[in-house]
A tleap script that builds the chain and sets N, CA, C and O, in Angstrom:
source leaprc.protein.ff14SB
mol = sequence {
  NMET SER HIE PRO LYS ARG GLY GLY PHE LYS
  PRO ILE ALA PHE ARG TRP ARG VAL GLU ARG
  THR PHE ALA TRP LEU GLY GLN CYS ARG LEU
  LEU SER LYS GLU TYR GLU LYS SER VAL ALA
  SER ALA GLU ALA TRP LEU TRP CYS ALA MET
  MET ARG LEU LEU ILE ARG ARG LEU ALA CVAL
}
set mol.1.N position { 83.418 19.745 122.703 }
set mol.1.CA position { 82.204 20.397 123.188 }
set mol.1.C position { 81.208 19.594 122.057 }
set mol.1.O position { 81.571 19.188 120.953 }
set mol.2.N position { 79.616 19.465 122.756 }
set mol.2.CA position { 78.802 19.350 121.523 }
set mol.2.C position { 77.717 20.420 121.690 }
set mol.2.O position { 77.258 21.022 122.661 }
set mol.3.N position { 77.466 20.426 120.262 }
set mol.3.CA position { 76.530 21.264 120.110 }
set mol.3.C position { 74.896 21.242 120.330 }
set mol.3.O position { 74.285 20.241 119.957 }
set mol.4.N position { 74.150 22.396 120.964 }
set mol.4.CA position { 73.059 21.686 121.434 }
set mol.4.C position { 71.931 21.354 120.255 }
set mol.4.O position { 72.025 22.106 119.285 }
set mol.5.N position { 71.166 20.626 120.200 }
set mol.5.CA position { 70.123 20.171 119.152 }
set mol.5.C position { 69.542 21.400 118.289 }
set mol.5.O position { 69.084 22.368 118.897 }
set mol.6.N position { 69.552 21.381 117.085 }
set mol.6.CA position { 69.059 22.689 116.307 }
set mol.6.C position { 67.797 21.946 115.945 }
set mol.6.O position { 67.682 20.720 115.961 }
set mol.7.N position { 66.880 22.800 115.622 }
set mol.7.CA position { 65.467 22.520 115.221 }
set mol.7.C position { 65.312 22.093 113.904 }
set mol.7.O position { 64.218 21.638 113.570 }
set mol.8.N position { 66.358 22.173 112.984 }
set mol.8.CA position { 66.274 21.987 111.682 }
set mol.8.C position { 65.909 23.335 110.816 }
set mol.8.O position { 65.730 24.434 111.341 }
set mol.9.N position { 65.837 23.103 109.550 }
set mol.9.CA position { 65.123 24.134 108.641 }
set mol.9.C position { 63.729 24.386 108.989 }
set mol.9.O position { 63.017 23.442 109.333 }
set mol.10.N position { 63.305 25.501 108.934 }
set mol.10.CA position { 61.886 25.777 109.207 }
set mol.10.C position { 61.597 26.853 108.043 }
set mol.10.O position { 62.279 27.875 108.122 }
set mol.11.N position { 60.962 26.795 107.299 }
set mol.11.CA position { 60.700 27.859 106.490 }
set mol.11.C position { 59.592 29.065 106.716 }
set mol.11.O position { 58.420 28.733 106.898 }
set mol.12.N position { 59.903 30.257 106.707 }
set mol.12.CA position { 59.308 31.195 107.247 }
set mol.12.C position { 58.052 31.528 105.881 }
set mol.12.O position { 58.281 31.687 104.682 }
set mol.13.N position { 56.855 31.547 106.540 }
set mol.13.CA position { 55.732 31.241 105.245 }
set mol.13.C position { 55.795 32.778 104.952 }
set mol.13.O position { 55.540 32.980 103.765 }
set mol.14.N position { 55.953 33.476 105.376 }
set mol.14.CA position { 55.621 35.054 104.474 }
set mol.14.C position { 57.051 35.360 103.866 }
set mol.14.O position { 57.119 36.246 103.014 }
set mol.15.N position { 57.871 34.879 104.138 }
set mol.15.CA position { 59.399 35.292 103.194 }
set mol.15.C position { 58.779 34.477 102.208 }
set mol.15.O position { 58.474 35.130 101.210 }
set mol.16.N position { 58.447 33.090 102.142 }
set mol.16.CA position { 58.395 32.384 100.950 }
set mol.16.C position { 57.242 33.263 99.780 }
set mol.16.O position { 57.414 33.414 98.571 }
set mol.17.N position { 56.097 33.731 100.607 }
set mol.17.CA position { 55.031 34.699 99.802 }
set mol.17.C position { 55.617 35.859 99.007 }
set mol.17.O position { 55.163 36.061 97.881 }
set mol.18.N position { 56.440 36.524 99.418 }
set mol.18.CA position { 57.179 37.798 99.424 }
set mol.18.C position { 58.137 37.326 97.940 }
set mol.18.O position { 58.236 38.030 96.936 }
set mol.19.N position { 58.842 35.818 98.160 }
set mol.19.CA position { 59.648 35.561 97.083 }
set mol.19.C position { 59.211 35.220 95.786 }
set mol.19.O position { 59.868 35.367 94.755 }
set mol.20.N position { 57.634 34.582 95.922 }
set mol.20.CA position { 57.299 34.190 95.028 }
set mol.20.C position { 56.371 35.316 94.354 }
set mol.20.O position { 56.129 35.151 93.159 }
set mol.21.N position { 55.895 36.302 94.911 }
set mol.21.CA position { 55.285 37.529 94.655 }
set mol.21.C position { 56.476 38.159 93.399 }
set mol.21.O position { 56.213 38.517 92.251 }
set mol.22.N position { 57.712 38.135 94.036 }
set mol.22.CA position { 58.731 38.941 93.443 }
set mol.22.C position { 59.283 37.897 91.760 }
set mol.22.O position { 59.721 38.220 90.656 }
set mol.23.N position { 58.963 36.711 92.381 }
set mol.23.CA position { 59.251 35.703 90.849 }
set mol.23.C position { 58.349 36.156 89.718 }
set mol.23.O position { 58.691 36.451 88.573 }
set mol.24.N position { 56.810 36.158 90.390 }
set mol.24.CA position { 55.622 36.175 89.269 }
set mol.24.C position { 55.746 37.529 88.947 }
set mol.24.O position { 55.013 37.721 87.977 }
set mol.25.N position { 56.295 38.543 89.267 }
set mol.25.CA position { 56.415 39.969 88.796 }
set mol.25.C position { 57.716 39.792 87.909 }
set mol.25.O position { 57.657 40.417 86.850 }
set mol.26.N position { 58.818 39.108 88.110 }
set mol.26.CA position { 59.632 39.136 87.158 }
set mol.26.C position { 59.553 38.494 86.010 }
set mol.26.O position { 60.462 38.538 85.181 }
set mol.27.N position { 58.135 37.636 85.796 }
set mol.27.CA position { 58.303 37.254 84.511 }
set mol.27.C position { 57.506 38.320 83.783 }
set mol.27.O position { 57.048 37.937 82.706 }
set mol.28.N position { 57.262 39.460 84.098 }
set mol.28.CA position { 56.814 40.875 83.341 }
set mol.28.C position { 57.963 41.233 82.637 }
set mol.28.O position { 58.984 41.452 83.289 }
set mol.29.N position { 57.985 41.365 81.026 }
set mol.29.CA position { 59.286 42.018 80.861 }
set mol.29.C position { 59.584 43.458 80.954 }
set mol.29.O position { 60.731 43.903 80.986 }
set mol.30.N position { 58.367 44.268 81.001 }
set mol.30.CA position { 58.624 45.739 81.287 }
set mol.30.C position { 59.149 45.775 82.824 }
set mol.30.O position { 59.599 46.885 83.105 }
set mol.31.N position { 59.195 44.976 83.734 }
set mol.31.CA position { 59.988 45.370 84.885 }
set mol.31.C position { 60.940 44.563 85.061 }
set mol.31.O position { 61.408 44.545 86.199 }
set mol.32.N position { 61.428 43.815 84.226 }
set mol.32.CA position { 62.857 43.152 83.965 }
set mol.32.C position { 63.867 44.199 84.052 }
set mol.32.O position { 64.770 43.933 84.846 }
set mol.33.N position { 63.956 45.275 83.474 }
set mol.33.CA position { 64.901 46.242 83.358 }
set mol.33.C position { 64.317 47.640 84.035 }
set mol.33.O position { 63.144 47.853 84.342 }
set mol.34.N position { 65.577 48.638 84.204 }
set mol.34.CA position { 65.200 50.085 84.621 }
set mol.34.C position { 65.047 50.857 83.230 }
set mol.34.O position { 66.025 51.419 82.737 }
set mol.35.N position { 63.807 50.871 82.616 }
set mol.35.CA position { 63.397 51.532 81.723 }
set mol.35.C position { 62.973 53.283 82.195 }
set mol.35.O position { 63.329 54.321 81.637 }
set mol.36.N position { 61.955 53.069 83.612 }
set mol.36.CA position { 61.099 54.123 83.595 }
set mol.36.C position { 62.344 55.242 84.176 }
set mol.36.O position { 63.422 55.007 84.721 }
set mol.37.N position { 61.791 56.320 83.863 }
set mol.37.CA position { 62.613 57.589 84.563 }
set mol.37.C position { 61.883 58.585 85.622 }
set mol.37.O position { 62.263 59.715 85.927 }
set mol.38.N position { 60.741 57.889 86.107 }
set mol.38.CA position { 60.313 58.464 87.292 }
set mol.38.C position { 59.914 57.112 88.127 }
set mol.38.O position { 59.827 55.994 87.620 }
set mol.39.N position { 59.636 57.500 89.812 }
set mol.39.CA position { 59.162 56.181 90.395 }
set mol.39.C position { 57.774 56.150 90.296 }
set mol.39.O position { 57.249 55.100 90.668 }
set mol.40.N position { 56.818 57.318 89.758 }
set mol.40.CA position { 55.632 57.146 89.678 }
set mol.40.C position { 55.169 56.119 88.682 }
set mol.40.O position { 54.243 55.322 88.826 }
set mol.41.N position { 56.142 56.304 87.420 }
set mol.41.CA position { 55.630 55.356 86.396 }
set mol.41.C position { 56.396 53.995 86.496 }
set mol.41.O position { 56.030 53.059 85.785 }
set mol.42.N position { 57.203 53.890 87.157 }
set mol.42.CA position { 57.584 52.200 87.492 }
set mol.42.C position { 56.521 51.876 88.591 }
set mol.42.O position { 56.016 50.755 88.541 }
set mol.43.N position { 56.180 52.613 89.441 }
set mol.43.CA position { 55.143 52.111 90.437 }
set mol.43.C position { 53.633 51.581 89.667 }
set mol.43.O position { 52.944 50.588 89.901 }
set mol.44.N position { 53.486 52.520 88.821 }
set mol.44.CA position { 52.156 52.315 87.869 }
set mol.44.C position { 52.527 51.164 87.231 }
set mol.44.O position { 51.654 50.310 87.387 }
set mol.45.N position { 53.566 50.730 86.499 }
set mol.45.CA position { 53.703 49.390 85.721 }
set mol.45.C position { 53.849 48.113 86.975 }
set mol.45.O position { 53.682 46.951 86.602 }
set mol.46.N position { 54.021 48.265 87.780 }
set mol.46.CA position { 54.288 47.275 88.892 }
set mol.46.C position { 52.390 47.170 89.439 }
set mol.46.O position { 51.815 46.140 89.793 }
set mol.47.N position { 51.942 48.210 89.368 }
set mol.47.CA position { 50.511 47.750 89.647 }
set mol.47.C position { 49.776 47.282 88.563 }
set mol.47.O position { 48.731 46.703 88.861 }
set mol.48.N position { 50.010 47.368 87.552 }
set mol.48.CA position { 49.649 46.817 86.404 }
set mol.48.C position { 49.765 45.263 86.340 }
set mol.48.O position { 48.878 44.420 86.208 }
set mol.49.N position { 51.136 45.127 86.475 }
set mol.49.CA position { 51.467 43.517 86.566 }
set mol.49.C position { 50.879 42.995 87.614 }
set mol.49.O position { 50.335 41.923 87.349 }
set mol.50.N position { 50.779 43.331 88.678 }
set mol.50.CA position { 49.989 42.713 90.162 }
set mol.50.C position { 48.455 42.484 89.238 }
set mol.50.O position { 48.030 41.376 88.911 }
set mol.51.N position { 47.848 43.667 88.958 }
set mol.51.CA position { 46.465 43.515 88.512 }
set mol.51.C position { 46.235 41.974 87.363 }
set mol.51.O position { 45.398 41.071 87.361 }
set mol.52.N position { 47.217 42.226 86.647 }
set mol.52.CA position { 47.293 41.189 85.472 }
set mol.52.C position { 47.547 39.738 86.310 }
set mol.52.O position { 46.931 38.715 86.007 }
set mol.53.N position { 48.423 39.786 87.276 }
set mol.53.CA position { 48.255 38.324 88.017 }
set mol.53.C position { 46.746 37.984 88.844 }
set mol.53.O position { 46.345 36.841 89.060 }
set mol.54.N position { 46.279 38.801 89.103 }
set mol.54.CA position { 45.275 38.612 89.975 }
set mol.54.C position { 44.169 38.697 89.033 }
set mol.54.O position { 43.149 38.301 89.598 }
set mol.55.N position { 43.952 39.039 87.862 }
set mol.55.CA position { 42.811 38.669 86.974 }
set mol.55.C position { 43.134 37.498 86.258 }
set mol.55.O position { 42.122 36.934 85.839 }
set mol.56.N position { 44.348 36.853 85.931 }
set mol.56.CA position { 44.724 35.612 85.462 }
set mol.56.C position { 43.963 34.462 86.776 }
set mol.56.O position { 43.287 33.453 86.577 }
set mol.57.N position { 44.260 34.897 87.704 }
set mol.57.CA position { 43.972 33.787 88.856 }
set mol.57.C position { 42.576 33.960 88.911 }
set mol.57.O position { 42.018 32.881 89.105 }
set mol.58.N position { 41.831 34.876 88.817 }
set mol.58.CA position { 40.314 34.960 88.899 }
set mol.58.C position { 39.555 34.273 88.011 }
set mol.58.O position { 38.473 33.790 88.343 }
set mol.59.N position { 40.099 34.157 86.682 }
set mol.59.CA position { 39.958 33.918 85.637 }
set mol.59.C position { 39.764 32.156 85.575 }
set mol.59.O position { 38.925 31.539 84.919 }
set mol.60.N position { 40.770 31.631 86.430 }
set mol.60.CA position { 40.775 29.961 86.449 }
set mol.60.C position { 39.769 29.624 87.070 }
set mol.60.O position { 39.518 28.431 87.239 }
savepdb mol mol.pdb
quit
C-alpha cells in the first residue's frame, strides 16, 4: 500500500511568532522563575519585559 504524496514540512507563520516572542521574553531574568505571589504582579513584569523589547527595537 503506497502512501499518498504529502506536502512536506509547512511552517505555520503565527506559531513561529508566538514561539519567538516567548524566547525573547525568556531572556528576562525576572520571568525565568516563579517569584511572584500574585497574578497581577507577574502580569505587570510581563508588560515591562515587552515594553523593554519594543523600546529596544524602536531605538535601532
